[in-house]
C-alpha positions in Angstrom: 21.7 -11.9 -72.0 21.0 -9.2 -69.8 18.6 -9.5 -67.1 16.4 -6.8 -65.9 17.9 -5.1 -62.7 14.5 -5.4 -60.9 14.3 -9.1 -61.5 17.8 -9.6 -60.0 17.1 -7.5 -57.0 13.7 -9.3 -56.4 15.5 -12.7 -56.7 18.1 -11.8 -54.1 15.5 -10.3 -51.8 13.5 -13.6 -51.7 16.2 -16.1 -52.0 18.9 -14.6 -49.6 19.1 -16.3 -46.2 21.5 -15.7 -43.5 24.6 -18.0 -43.0 22.7 -20.7 -41.0 19.7 -21.3 -38.8 21.5 -20.7 -35.4 21.6 -17.2 -36.2 17.7 -17.1 -36.5 17.6 -18.8 -33.2 19.9 -16.3 -31.3 18.0 -13.4 -32.9 14.6 -14.8 -32.0 15.7 -14.8 -28.2 17.0 -11.2 -28.1 13.6 -9.6 -27.4 13.0 -12.1 -24.5 16.5 -11.3 -23.1 15.5 -7.7 -22.9 12.3 -8.4 -21.1 14.1 -10.6 -18.7 16.6 -8.0 -18.0 14.1 -5.4 -17.4 12.1 -7.7 -15.1 15.2 -8.4 -13.1 16.0 -4.7 -12.7 12.5 -4.0 -11.5 12.7 -6.9 -8.9 16.0 -5.7 -7.5 15.0 -2.0 -7.4 11.6 -2.7 -5.7 13.3 -3.8 -2.5 15.0 -0.3 -2.3 11.8 1.7 -3.2 9.4 0.3 -0.9 9.7 1.7 2.6 7.6 0.6 5.6 7.2 3.1 8.4 8.7 2.1 11.7 11.5 2.9 14.3 15.0 1.8 13.3 17.1 0.2 15.8 20.8 -0.1 15.2 22.0 -3.0 17.3 25.6 -3.2 18.6 27.7 -6.1 17.2 29.3 -6.7 20.5 27.6 -8.4 23.5 25.5 -6.1 25.6 27.6 -5.6 28.7 27.0 -2.1 29.5 24.5 0.7 28.8 23.9 4.5 28.9 23.8 6.0 32.4 20.6 7.8 32.2 18.9 10.0 34.9 15.4 9.3 33.8 14.2 5.8 34.1 10.8 4.1 33.5 9.6 0.7 34.0 7.1 -1.3 31.8 5.2 -4.2 33.2 2.3 -6.3 32.1 -0.7 -6.5 34.4 -3.5 -9.1 34.2 -7.1 -7.7 34.0 -10.4 -9.1 35.0 -10.7 -11.2 31.8 -8.6 -14.4 31.6 -5.5 -13.9 29.1 -6.2 -10.2 28.8 -3.1 -8.2 29.8 -2.4 -4.5 29.9 1.0 -2.8 29.9 1.6 -0.2 32.5 4.3 2.3 32.7 5.8 3.3 36.0 7.6 6.6 35.9 8.3 9.2 38.5 6.2 7.3 41.2 3.1 7.2 38.9 1.4 4.6 37.0 0.3 5.1 33.3 -1.5 3.1 30.8 -0.4 3.4 27.1 -3.8 2.6 26.0 -5.7 5.3 27.6 -5.2 8.6 25.5 -5.5 10.9 28.7 -2.8 8.9 30.7 -0.7 8.8 27.6 -1.0 12.7 27.2 -0.2 13.1 30.9 2.9 10.9 30.6 4.1 13.0 27.8 3.7 16.1 29.7 5.5 14.5 32.7 8.3 13.3 30.5 8.7 16.8 28.8 8.7 18.4 32.2 11.3 16.0 33.8 13.3 16.2 30.7 13.7 20.0 30.9 15.1 19.7 34.6 17.4 16.7 33.9 21.2 16.8 33.7 21.4 14.5 30.7 19.0 16.0 28.2 17.8 13.4 25.5 18.8 10.3 27.2 16.4 7.9 28.9 16.5 4.4 30.3 13.5 2.1 29.7 13.4 -1.2 31.7 11.1 -3.6 30.0 9.8 -7.0 31.2 10.3 -9.8 28.6 6.6 -10.4 28.5 5.8 -6.8 27.0 4.8 -6.9 23.5 6.8 -5.1 21.0 4.0 -2.8 19.9 3.7 -1.4 23.4 7.6 -0.7 23.5 7.4 1.2 20.2 4.4 3.1 21.2 6.5 4.3 24.3 9.5 5.1 22.1 7.3 7.1 19.8 5.9 9.0 22.8 9.4 9.7 24.0 10.6 11.0 20.6 7.5 13.4 20.5 8.6 15.1 23.8 12.2 15.6 22.6 14.2 12.5 23.9 16.9 11.6 21.5 18.2 8.5 22.9 16.2 5.5 24.7 18.3 2.8 26.2 16.1 -0.3 26.3 17.1 -3.0 28.7 15.4 -6.0 30.0 14.3 -5.9 33.6 16.5 -8.1 35.7 14.9 -11.0 37.2 
């Protein structure tokens, strides 16, 4: 009794199963493992791809015992205004007083920094004495202004009490 070849193939195609059910379970998880792997790679790489604008400070690992001897020095102090709780940061440089909030004074401070930098012995170095009550944004605003005029290194120190 010879069976028809197509009937044998049809019977094997519908009646054949893998060795056991655990193989079906493992194979059903394979697409989800791929999705999880791609999601993990995107999560890890996202931290390296997103860049926030700002100033990078490389802090020393040793205790701060010394500093750069700079020929140009400025002092930043907070000054109270008429309104209670309202403070403004003033920059004292070369016997003049400048406000970082006023665009005209900021421009004149930049011109004075550029002029004094040209006549300085140590070009590109600057010492900034900061009171501990100065907001971080004002310090970054001054460092940005110093960078615009060509100052390469700014040594920021807390004003001794």
